[in-house]
N, C-alpha and C positions, 0 to 999 in steps of 0.2 A: 114237656118234651115233645116235641113234633116227631113223626113218622119219619125215619131216616136220619135222625139227629141224636147228637149225644150233648152231654152237659155235665159240668162240674158243680158239686152242691157242698156248701159248708154248713154245718150245724154247731152253732156256738153253745158248749157244754160248760163253760165257768172260766176261772182265772187262775193262775200260777200266784204264789205269794207275792212275785215280783209286780203283779198286775197285769202281766200279759194274757191276753185272751188265747184260750184254746178250743179249737173246733174240730169236731169230726169230719174228715174228709170223705166225699163218696162221689163217684163217677158213674152215671146213667148212660147206657145205650140204647136205642130203641130202633128195631130194623123197620123197614117200609112195610114188613108183611105181620099180620097177627102171630102171635105163637104164645109159649110159656112165658111167664116172669119169674126170672132167676135173681137171688141175693147171693153174692159170694162175699164172706167176709173173713177177715183175720184179726188177731190182736185182740181178741174179747179178753185174754189174760195177757198183759202187758210183755211179760218176760218170754212169753211163746213165739219167738221171732221168726220161726219157720213159716207159720202161718201168714205172718204179714208179707215176707218176701214171696210166698206163692200167689198171693194176690197181687204183689207188685208185679213180678214177671208175667202174670198173665195180662197185666194190663200193657206191659213193655212190648209185647210181643203183637200187640195190637190186633189179636184173634178177636176181641170184641167190636171192633171197629167195622168187622165183615159178618155181621149177623144176617142169615137168610130169614130168620123169623124171631119173633118175640122180642124180648128186652132183658137186659141184664143190669143190675145195681150191684156194683163193687165198692167194699169198703175195706181197704187194706188195714186199716189200724182204728180199732174200736176205741181201746183204751189206752188212751193218748198218756194219761197223767201215768198209769203203770209203766209204759214204755219208756217214758222219760226217766222214772225211778228205778228202771231194772227190776220190776216189781210184778208179781203176779195181779196184786189188788191195785185200787185207786189209795191215794194217800190218808183215807180216813180208815183203812185196813178192810173195806169192803170187797168183795168179789163179786164183779159184776155179771158174772154166770152163775151166781146165786140170787140174785136181785131183781130176775124178770117176773111179771111183766113190767114192773118199775112203776116209779110214780114223781110227777114233777115237783112234788114238795117234799121228796124224800131224800135221802142220802146222794152223795156224789154219783154212786154206784147206779142206785135206783133211777137217778135222772138219765143217765146215759143208756141204762137199759129200757127206759120209756121210748127213748127217741126211736128206737128199732122197733117196739113192740107196738107203738103207736102210730108212727109215722111211716116206716119201711115196711113192715111185715103186711100190713093189709094190702100194699099194692104188687106182692109176689105170690107165687104158686109153691115155689121148691127154694129152699134154704140149703146152702153148701157152708158149713162153719170149719174153720182151718185152724187146727191147733197143733201143737208139741206136747210130749211128754211133760210132767210136771216136774219140780226140782230135784237134780240128781237122779232122773229116771228116763231112761232112753225107751221109747216106744217105737217098736217096728211099725213101719206105714201100715194104716189100718183106717177103716170104715165102723164106726159105732152107729146103731140103730135101735129102735126099740122093737122088741118082740111083738108080732103079730101086725107088724105096720109093713102090709105089702106093698104099699106103694115106695116107701123108702127102701124096701129090700129090692124093688125093681130097679132104682137109679142105682143103688151101691153096686149092683152086678154091673150095670154098665160102666160105673166109674172103674172098675176092675182093680181094687186094692190087693196087696197079697192078703190080706184077711178081713172078714167081715165078721163084726162082733155084735152079739146082743146084749144091751144093757138095759138096766133099768133106768126110769127116769128120775132125775134128781130134782127135789123141789128148787123152784126158783131159777133153773137152766133154761136157756135158750129153747134147747130141745124140747121141753116139757111144753113151753108155751106154745111150740110150733104145732106139737101135739093136740094140745087143746083146740088148737084153731084149725085144725085137720090138714095141716101142711106137711108135706114130705121136708125130714130135715136130715142131712147127712153131716156127723161130725167126723171129720178127717184128723187123724192125728200120726204125725211123724216126727222123730227125734228127740230132743231134749230142751228144756228151757235154757233160755240164753246162749245157745250153741247153733249156729247154722249146720245143716246136714244137708249135703247136695242131692243125695239120692231122696231122702223124703221129700224134698222140695220139688224135685223132678217128677215124682210119682203123683204129687198134688196137682203140679200143674197139667199134666198128662191126663189125669183123672177128671179133672174138671171139664178140660177139652172132650174127652169121651162122653162124658155125660150130656153135654151140650150137643153133639153130635148126635147121639141117641135120640135126644128130643127133637132133632130137626132144625137146629138152630145155627149150626156152622156146617161147612164141609171140610172134610179132614180125613186123612188116612193114618192109620197106626202099624205097627208093627206087630 
C-alpha cells in the first residue's frame, strides 16, 4: 500500500455449510507521512455488535481517509461466523479470543486468530479492540488494560473513557498476545451483546479519534 493511498483486503477463512466462501474484510489507510501504525478491530466475539458498529461508523465518517501521519488497519468484523449465527463463538464452539496466537492447522477459531497474530499484528504498533459486555450483561463504557503497562495506560487516558480498568491477562486472548509482543492494546467495552447502544458506540468512535489525535495522526477538536 503506497503512501497516501488506501486498500481493501479480504482474507479467506473458510466456507459455510452451503459452500459459500467467507472472508475477513479489512481496510488499510496509509498517510503520506510516517507515523504510528494502528489496528482497530471489532467483532472478535460475533454477538458483540457494538464493536462492529464502532469500526463501521469510523469508516463511514472517513476520518481515516485524512490521516496526517502513520497508517490504520480497520477490521469491522473478525468473527464473521459468530456474527451470522448470533453467537459469541465460531460454529465449532471455540472462542476466537481464547485462541490466540492461533495456528493455521488448528480449529476455525485458531485459524482466524492466526491471521491477525501472524499477518496483521507484526505490521502495527498499537491495537484498539472494540467489544460489548457478554450475554445479558451491560458494561458501562470502559477501557481495559494490563496492570503495569504504562504505554497502554497513556493511550487509555488519551481515549478518555468513563472508566479505565486494570485486568489480568487471559490465556489465549488478543491482549495477552499483544502484551507478549510488547504492543500496547486497548480493550474497549460498552453495552451488551446483540443490542446496539448509541451512547457506547458514540463514546467508542470518539475515543478512537481522540487516540489518533493524541498520536498526531489526525486533526480533530473535541468538547
